[in-house]
N, C-alpha and C positions, 0 to 999 in steps of 0.2 A: 436387367441385363445391361442396358445402356449405361445405367449409373455405375455399375461395377467396372465396365470398360473404361469409362471416362476417368474414374478415380485411380484405376490402375495405371493409365497413361500419365496422369498428373503426378502421382507419387513417383513413378519411374523416372520422369524427367527431373524432378527435384533431387532424387537420390543420385542420378547421373551427374547433375550439376555439382552436387555437394561432394561426391567422392571420386570424381574422375581425375582430379589433379595429382593424386598420389597413388602409390601402389595399393592394390585392393587389400582391405583389412576390415575387421569388424567395425561398424559405426560406433564412435565413441566421442565423448565430449572433448577429450584432449585432441582428437583428430580435428574436430570442428574448429577449435581455437587455433590449432596450428595452421589451418587453412586461412582463417581470418588474419592471423599475424603475418602470414606469407603475403597475403593480398596487400596488407598495410605497408609492408616493407617495400613491395614493388611500386606502390603508389608514391612512396616518399623518397625514391632513389635520387631524384633530381632536386632535392630541397637545397636551399641556400646554406652555405657554411656558417652564415651568421646565426643560424639557429643553435649553434653549439653553446652560445651564452645561456639561453634558457634551458637547454638540455642539462648543462652542468648545475645550474641553480636548482632545477627540480630534483636532480639526482642527489645533490647535497642536502636538500630538504627532506628527502624521503629515505635514502639508503645509507648515507654516510653516518648518520647519527644513531647509535645503539638505542637511544631512548625511545625510538619509534616502535621498538618491540613491545614496550609497555603502553605507549600512547601513540597510535599510528595516525596522528594528525598534528598540525601546527597552528599556532595563533597567527592572525593576520599580520600583526606587527613584526613577529620574528620572520615570517616568510617574506614579507615585503622588504625587510632589510637584507635578506639573503639574495633576493632576485633583482633588487634595484627599484627605484621609484616608479618607473613606467615599464613594468615587466612586459616584455614582448613587443614594445613599440618599435624597437630598432630591428626587428626580425622580419618585417614585411609579411607578417602572418604565418611565418614558417616555424615559429617556436613552439607554441602550445597548439596542439591539434584541436582539443575540445575543452571548453569550460562548461561545467555542470553547476547550475544554480540550485542550491538546496541539497541537503544531505539526508533526506528521508529515504524510505526503502526504495522508491522509484529512482531517485537521483543516484544513490549509491549503486543500485543494480546496473543502471546504464553505465556509470563510470567504471565499475568492476569489469564489465564485459569489454568495454572499449579499451581499457588498459591492457587486458589480457590479449586483445586483438592487435596490440602493438601501437596504439595511439598514446600520445602524451596528454594526460588528462589532469585537470585541476578542478577540484570541487570547492565551491565557495559557500560557506554556511554563515548566516548572520548571528546565530546563537553562539554561546561560549562553548557548547559541546555539540557534536554531530548527532544526528538521529531523527530529527523532526518528531513525528508522532511516536517514534520508537525510543526516544531518549528517556532516561529515568532520573530519579532524584532520591536522596537519602534523608531519612528523618529517624532520630532515636536509634540509629544503628540498623534500621530497616531500609530496604531498597524497593522503591515503587516504580511501576511503569505509569505512563500517562494515560493508559486506556486498557481495555480488555483485549489483549492481543492473543486471541485463540487463533492460531495459524492454521488455515485450511489450505493445503497444498504446500507442505514443507519442502517438496522437491524443488520448487522454484527458488527458494532461499538457499538451499544447499547447493543448487546448481551454480549460482554466481558467487557464493562465498567459500566454496570448498577449497581448502588449503592444506597446509601441513597438519593442522589440527582441525579436522572437520567438525561441524556442529553436531552435538549429540542430542538426538531427539528421544526422550524417554519412551521406553517400550510399554511401560505400565500406564497406559492411557487413563486419564481420570474419568469420572462419571459426573454427570450433571444431576442436580436435584432441582426440579422445576415445580413451583407452586402456582396454580392458577385458581384463584379463589380458594375454595376448601379442598381442592384436589391436589394430590402430590404425584409426580411422575419421576421415576428414577431412569435416566436416559443413559445407556451405555455409550462409550466412545471407543473408537477404534475402527480399523479398516473393515468396511462391509457390515458394520453392526447397526447403523441407523435405520436402514430400510426394514430389516427383519424386526427391529423393535416396534416400528410403526405398524407393521402388519400384525404382529402379535397383540399389540395394544388395541388396535382397531380392526379386527378381522373382517368386519362387514364393509370396510372401506378399502379392501385389497385392490379393486380395480382403479379407484381414484388415486391410490398411492402409486400404482404401476404407471398410470398415465402421467402423473406429475413428474416422475423421475425420467420417463421417456422424453417428455418435453424438456426437462432440465438438461439431459445429455445433448439433445439436439441444439438447444440454445448455446451451450458452451462451445460445441464444435463449430457452430456457425460463426460465432464471434472470433474464434481462432483463425479460421480461414479468411474472413473479411479483414482481419488485421493486416494482411499482406497489402491492402490498399494504401497503407500508411506510406510506403515508399514506392508506389506503383511507377511514378514518373522516372525513377532512377534504376528500375530493374532492367536487366538485360533482356533481349528478345526471347531467349529460351525460358527465362524465369517467368516472363509475362504469359507465355503460352501455358506453362505449368499452373500458374496461379489462376488464370482464366478458366482452365479446365476444372480445377478444384472448386472454383466458385460455381461453375455451371452444375457440377455434380451436387454441390451442397444445396443448390436451389431445387434440384430434382428430389434429393433425399429428404429435405426438411421443408418442403412446400406446405406441409400440413400445419406448420406453426407460424406461417406468415401472418395470420390473423392476430397473433399475440403482440405485434408491434404497436397496436393501438389500444392495448388493454393494460389496466393496472394489475399489479400483483394481487390485490384484493379481489378484483373482478375474476381473475383466473381461479383463485381458491374457492370463491363462491360458486363458480360453475362446476367445479370438480366435486365438492362435498358440502354437506350441511353440518358436518360434525365439528362443532366449535373448538373443542380441545385439540383436535388434529390440526386445524388451521392455526391455532395459537402456537403449537409446538413448531410447526413448519415455518411460520412467519417471523417468530421473535428474533432469531439470529440474523436473517437478512435485514430486518428492520433495524436491529441494533448496529449491525456493521455499517449500514448506510445512513444511520441517524435520520431515517425517513420513515414515516408511516406507510403501511402497505397500500393505502389508497392513492398515495402520491408516487409510488415506486413503479416504474415500468415492469411489466410481467417478465420481460427477457432479463432484466437486471436481477430480479428476485430469483429467477430460475437458475442463473449461473451460480449464484451463491448456494442454492439448494443442491445443485449438482456437487459442489465441493463438500457438502455435508455427508455425501455418500461414503467417503473414506474417513470421516471424523476429523478431528483437529488435534493439535499437539502444541507443546511449549518447548523451547530449547532449554536444556539444562543450563542454569546460570542466568536465565532471564533474557529478555529481548536485547539488553545492552550487549550481549555476546554476539548477536547478529551484526550490530553496528561495528564492533571491534573487528570481526572477521572480514566484513566488507571493506573497511578502511585498510586493514592489513593487506588484503588482496590488491587493492589499488596501489598502495605504496610499494609493495613487492615488485610490481610491474612498472615502476618508474613514475607513477602519478603522485598526487598529493591532495590531502583533504585539509582545508584551511578554515578555521573557525574565527568568529568575530569579524567576518568579511561580509558586510551588508551591501549587496549590489544595489546601486541607486538608479542605473540606467543601462539600457542596451545601446550599443553603438550600431546604428543601421544607416548605411550609405548606399543609395541607388539600388534599393531592394535587397541588399546583402547585409547580413549581420556579421560583423568582423571583430566582435569583442564586447566587453562590458566595462562599466565604470564602478569602482568601489570608492565612493566619495569623489574626490578629484583625480583619483588614480585610474588610468586607462590600462586595461589588460587585453592584448590582442590575441585572437585565436582564429582558427579556421572554421570552427562551428561552435554553437552554444546550445546546450540542452537545458531548458527551463523546467524544473520539476515542482515549482511553487504553486501552480494553479493558473487557470486561464485569466482570472481577474488580475492577479499579480503580474502576469506576463504582459498584459495590456498596459498596466501602469508603467512598467519598466520600458515599454516601447515608446513612451512619451509622445503619443499622437500618431505614431505610425500604425497603419492598419496591418495587423499580423494574421487575422483570421477572417475567413468568409463566414462571418457570424450568421448571416441569413440562412446558411446551409446547415446550421447546427441547432438542434433542439436541446438546449442545455437543461431545461427544467428549472427547478428552484435550487437555491443554495441550501444544502442539507442543514440539519439542525446541529446544535451544540449539546453540551452536557453539563450537568452539575455533578461533581464528584466529591466523595469524602474518602480520605485515606486514613486507615486506622491501624495502630500498632497495639497488639494484645500482649498480655503478660504470660502466655503459655503457648506451647507448640500446637499446631493445628490438630495433630492426632489426639492430644489430650483433651481438646475441646470438641472433638467429634465434628469437625467442619468438613463439608464436601468441597471438592476443588472448585466447582463452579455452581453458583446458586442463582436461580432466577426466581424473583417474587413478583407476581402480578395479581391485580385485583380480579374480581369476577368478570370484568370487561375484557380481560386477556390482552392480546396484542392491539386491539382497537383503542385501548387507553392511550396509545402513542399518538393518536390523532390530536390530542391536546397536550402540548409540551409547556404550558404555562407553569409558573411557580406555584400557582394555587393547587395544581394537581399533586405536586410533591408535598406541599403543606398539608393537604388533605390525607396524606399517607396512602394514596391509591396509585401512585405512579409506578409504571413498569420499572423494574430495577434489577440489576445484577450485582451480586457481591462475589468478588473473585479472590480466591485464596492465593496470595502472592508467593508463599513459600513453596508451592507446587513447582514453580519455575526454577527456583534456586536449588532444588533437590537437596535441601538441608532440613530434614524432618524434625530435627531436635531444636531448631531455632524457634524463637517466638513468632507466632503467626502474625501476618499483616494482611489487611483486606483493602481492596479497592471497591467502593460502592458507587454505581453510576446510574443516573437517571437522565433520559433525554430531556433537554431544556432549551427553549427558544431564547433568542437574543433580545426580544422586544422588552422584556421586563427589566433589562439592564441597560437599555439605550441611554437613559438619562445620565449614566455615569461613564459613557463611552469616551468622553474627553478627559477623564481623570487618569491618574497614573498609579500603578501598583505601589503599595507602601504608603500612599497618602490619600487614599479614598475616604470619603466622609462616613460619619457614624451610621447613617441610615443604611448604607450599603453593607457595612459590617454586621448590622443587626439582622438584615435579611439573610445574609450569608450564614449566620449562626442558626437562625430559625430553620433554614433548609437543611443544614447539617444535622440538627436535632431530629428533624422529620425523617431523614434517611436512616438514621440510627434506630429510630422507633420502628421503622418497617423491618429492619434486620432483627431487632429484639423481639418483634411479634412472633417470629418463627424460631428464634434461638435466644430465649430470655436469659439463659445462663451467661451469655457473653457480656451482659451489661456490667457485671462486676469485674470483668477482665480487660476493660479498655484502658490502655496506658497512655495513649496519645491519639488525637484526631485533628486533621486539617482538611480544609475543603478548597475546591476550585470551582469558579463560575465560568460562564462563557467568556467573560472579560479576561480571565486567566489564560484561556486557550488562545484568545486573540493576541494577548501580549507575547506569549512564548512561541506561538506557531506562526504569527503574522498572517492569520487567516481572517478574512472578512467575516464579521459577525460571529467570530469564534467557531465557525463551521469546522467540523472535524474531518468530513469525508468528501468534500467537494460538492459538485452538482448532483442533484437527485437522479438524473436520468442515466448516469453511468454510461458514458458515450461508447465505451468499448463494447458493451453488451448490446448496443443498438446498431452496431455496424457503422457507427459514426466516429471519425477520427479528426481531431483538430490539426490538420496538416497546415503548417504555417505557410502564409503567402510570402514570407521573407526567406530568401535563400540562406541556408546556413543556420536557421533557427528551428529547433525541434522541441516538442512539448511532451511531457509525460506527467504522471501523478494521479491523485485520487479523483480528479475531475473526469478521468477516463474510466477508472475502475477502482472501486473502494477496497479498503482493507490492506493489510500488509502484503499478503501474497498477490492480491489484485494489483496494487500499485507497482509491485515488482514486475508483474507481467507487462505493464505499460513501459517500464524501464527497458525491458527486452525489446519491445516494439521500437522505442526511440533509438536504442543502440543499433538495431537493424537498419533503421532509416539512415543513420549516419554512415553505416557501412554499405548502404545501397543493396540490401538483401533482406528478404522476408524471414528474419531470424526466428521469430516465434513459430512460424509454420515449419521451418526446418527442424526445430527442436521437437515439435509435435510429431513429425514424420519419423524422427529418430526414436521416438518413444521415451524421451528424457522426461517429459512433463506428465506422462501417464502414470 
């Protein structure tokens, strides 16, 4: 009864705060953004007229050119010439409101929200194209993603990218085929289908499955509520009361899972069941998403990903590149700009305040900076300034990387009887992920996923293309870490070819008829991911502990500097959640909690 009373008061206070400024109407996303934009307008009333210079430059970069309808981003050289050598320097910080470093899903999410809230936003991306882990590339007329982007929680992406042409999420959800040793499982996908499948397949484990998903829901809700701490110091008194009450309720409601904070995901699974195939099926996607074995993954991190599996996953028609285009378009439509080829070299921090960034020797002033590139990269850019209370954060280890092979076949997927998603594991199942050395791949026993790329493009008559991925540590590639792509030595190329052949052999062991249909194959090592993503040791998903799921948030000690990205929460949707949190921190409001209360994320 007490829990119900507390949560009712908390939610009532948040809704009152959220909807009391305008006439009563049904809660809507448009309403929320109108409130945010109104707040931003009121806060910016007294800005200096000197900011007109940057206003016009940003507007000319984003709206005045029809070409942005096709490519909603600009190169650094063209944007620099449009805005002047020292963009923002003469505006006393009143020109650009927010600079976002990095154009992955977290950075673009934060930028999209801030732009729609009335902020003048500029996104700076070091690569020649935006997207981070979501960017793609073409070979032999086929388009590849850089990873297995099975999006769990598509509402998060749709929320921030929704525009004149909303993203289309195919309704005919694909199915997975999973091989574990000699056993094969056909796993349906779609809202509400995963739990019934597990119960039907393992009827004697009904209680374990029920307990697992009860814990998963609790862990996910707990993380959402604690996310409000990200901007606690900037909240109004009324908001602090609402958040405090919600947190107290969460402690009462989910006190039964507090013991999980010190457990690994593997420990939890072992306590719930002894059924190995069940543990393999439940663990493989969280382990793959975080590039971390279950024994090194905190239980709460694994549980939040398990909770996302409850409603299945999906792919945007046209591939993940469409997400990037939609997000970039939304930013430019609202007066912001995405700039590629702009490698930020340093944060400008003076007297505990971040007031801009340097791209080479060019200084760009702003009111705030959102860094989405990861904690390690942020510390490097801070150039000796202490930006985090590191002693208060349990980061865990840097997650693993991957070895990937991209394959173009000479026939459509349908003609080749290919499943949309294929998992192949040895008899060790998910525990094979404990060893990510190249020997495991060469022995043809590594856990692997082959992803049928044409499922995303929604063009069933095109030739199929596959992405094959195995978790792979960086240590076997350390000796080549100081070499450069395109000029690496012969022994590196030989190992790369051997690993590619081994991955293809694993695929052919289950689908031998594909061997005669391979038209083209190309592979990527952890060094490749390090080169293109600027990630330490080629890590794909940040730190293993998933700070968001632990109720830990890297709140910067530097005023005006905000952090987001996969170090907080892994995966496309997870990183987007951290972008929402960071945008809320910039706007001084618990935005993620507000959206959860509105039911937008459910």
